[in-house]
C-alpha positions as CSV (number, residue, x, y, z in Angstrom):
1,M,10.9,38.1,22.0
2,Y,8.8,39.2,24.9
3,S,5.1,39.8,24.4
4,Q,3.8,43.2,25.3
5,Q,2.2,41.8,28.5
6,Q,5.6,40.3,29.6
7,Q,7.4,43.6,28.9
8,Q,4.8,45.5,31.0
9,Q,5.2,43.0,33.9
10,Q,9.0,43.3,33.7
11,Q,8.8,47.1,33.7
12,Q,6.4,47.0,36.7
13,Q,8.8,44.7,38.6
14,Q,11.7,47.0,37.8
15,Q,9.8,50.0,39.0
16,S,8.7,48.2,42.1
17,M,12.3,47.2,42.9
18,H,13.4,50.8,42.2
19,M,10.8,52.2,44.5
20,Q,11.7,49.8,47.3
21,G,15.3,50.9,47.0
22,M,14.1,54.5,47.3
23,N,12.2,53.7,50.5
24,T,15.4,53.3,52.6
25,V,17.1,56.3,54.0
26,S,20.8,56.0,54.4
27,S,22.6,57.5,57.4
28,K,24.1,60.2,55.1
29,E,20.6,61.1,53.9
30,L,19.3,61.2,57.4
31,A,22.2,63.5,58.4
32,Y,21.4,65.8,55.5
33,I,17.7,65.9,56.4
34,T,18.6,66.7,60.1
35,D,20.8,69.5,58.9
36,C,18.0,70.9,56.7
37,L,15.6,70.8,59.6
38,K,18.1,72.7,61.8
39,N,18.7,75.3,59.0
40,E,15.0,75.8,58.4
41,D,14.4,76.3,62.1
42,L,17.2,78.8,62.4
43,I,16.0,80.8,59.4
44,A,12.5,80.9,60.9
45,K,13.8,82.1,64.3
46,I,15.9,84.8,62.7
47,A,12.9,86.0,60.6
48,I,10.7,86.0,63.7
49,Q,13.3,88.0,65.5
50,G,13.4,90.4,62.6
51,V,9.6,90.8,62.7
52,A,9.8,91.8,66.4
53,E,12.7,94.2,65.9
54,S,11.7,95.9,62.6
55,Q,9.9,99.2,62.3
56,D,9.2,98.9,58.6
57,Q,5.7,97.3,58.0
58,Q,6.7,95.9,54.6
59,L,9.8,94.3,56.0
60,K,7.8,92.8,58.9
61,Q,5.3,91.3,56.4
62,K,8.1,89.8,54.3
63,L,9.9,88.4,57.3
64,A,6.7,86.9,58.6
65,Q,6.1,85.2,55.3
66,I,9.7,83.9,55.3
67,A,9.2,82.5,58.8
68,Q,5.9,80.8,57.8
69,D,7.5,79.3,54.7
70,R,10.4,77.9,56.7
71,L,8.1,76.4,59.3
72,Q,6.1,74.8,56.5
73,H,9.3,73.4,55.0
74,T,10.2,72.0,58.4
75,D,6.8,70.3,58.7
76,Q,7.1,68.9,55.2
77,L,10.5,67.4,55.9
78,L,9.3,65.9,59.2
79,R,6.2,64.4,57.5
80,T,8.3,62.9,54.7
81,L,10.8,61.5,57.2
82,Q,8.0,60.0,59.3
83,Q,6.4,58.4,56.2
84,Q,9.8,57.1,55.1
85,T,10.4,55.5,58.5
86,Q,6.9,53.9,58.5
87,M,7.5,52.4,55.1
88,S,10.8,50.9,56.0
89,H,9.4,49.1,59.1
């Protein structure tokens, strides 16, 4: 039987190994992230165009919020990707 300390050490090692495995981005995951970035950018551009063309003030506000949210998602994806690449080097 393992002592409690040995069990804790084993769990920490397993968690560490699991986290290291999570730190690598496969080419499939990278392609998915790239697609997400393109989609977020496209949605933001369409929303910005809608703001410029709309006459309805409520619609303009909603589209502006959508554009802002999409750009924030893009920034978040890029930051995560940059952190991921820094960890793997």
